[in-house]
C-alpha positions, -999 to +999 in steps of 0.1 A: +904+387-320+876+359-322+850+380-303+856+411-328+847+387-354+819+372-343+807+406-333+816+419-372+795+388-385+763+398-362+765+433-374+767+424-409+739+395-408+719+423-389+721+448-412+715+419-442+682+413-425+674+449-421+677+455-457+665+425-477+633+436-481+615+409-460+577+411-461+547+391-440+541+371-472+571+353-477+594+379-495+572+380-529+555+415-527+572+441-548+564+478-552+566+496-584+562+533-586+561+553-618+551+587-623+527+596-652+514+631-664+480+627-678+464+654-699+427+644-685+407+676-682+438+704-677+427+738-665+431+767-677+466+771-660+478+736-661+465+707-637+450+712-606+455+681-585+475+652-582+468+619-567+483+582-562+465+559-579+474+524-564+469+485-573+475+457-554+470+425-570+460+390-550+498+384-543+502+415-527+523+433-552+516+469-555+521+495-583+520+529-579+512+557-602+510+593-596+486+610-615+483+650-622+446+659-637+420+685-633+394+661-636+364+661-607+358+622-601+387+596-593+367+568-615+359+590-643+397+600-645+407+565-642+383+553-670+392+579-691+430+568-689+418+532-692+431+522-660+400+507-647+372+486-668+337+472-658+299+469-659+278+499-652+250+487-628+222+503-603+250+515-576+277+528-603+308+511-624+313+474-610+350+474-617+364+442-631+397+448-643+422+474-630+456+482-648+451+451-667+443+425-638+412+408-639+392+400-605+359+387-611+337+373-581+314+352-602+347+331-620+370+330-588+356+346-557+379+379-562+370+413-563+382+448-563+380+467-535+382+503-534+405+522-506+406+559-502+438+568-480+441+536-465+402+533-456+376+512-476+356+535-494+318+532-486+309+545-522+324+536-557+355+551-575+328+569-598+314+586-568+345+602-550+357+634-559+396+639-562+413+654-533+448+668-543+471+645-525+452+613-520+459+577-524+432+558-541+438+523-539+425+491-557+430+456-539+420+423-549+402+404-522+384+375-513+351+371-494 
């Protein structure tokens, strides 16, 4: 009976650990997912492409939004939706705000890094053509 009780407790604790949502940053990371239908440049027969727009703040919290559009460039669609804001520069838009979160290198040494399907992009969001099913991420990073 005692061995059975100890085994049962071990199983419960193991399951609790598996389902606790533990993360590698102390358990503070959260993911919020939403689906949003966006009327940005719909085609004659409706929306042609969908992509995931992901925002990761400096604490590792994630927010994901599904966007449906017939737009051509990631940056233009996100600007029209007012998800990103920044200043126009020689190399495109220098993004300082994403989904209401500010990252400004001149103020606190943070900046928005842009990723396409998990890989850091070599071009700015305003130059990246939308590929159906892709994930476009903006992550606060520090030098």
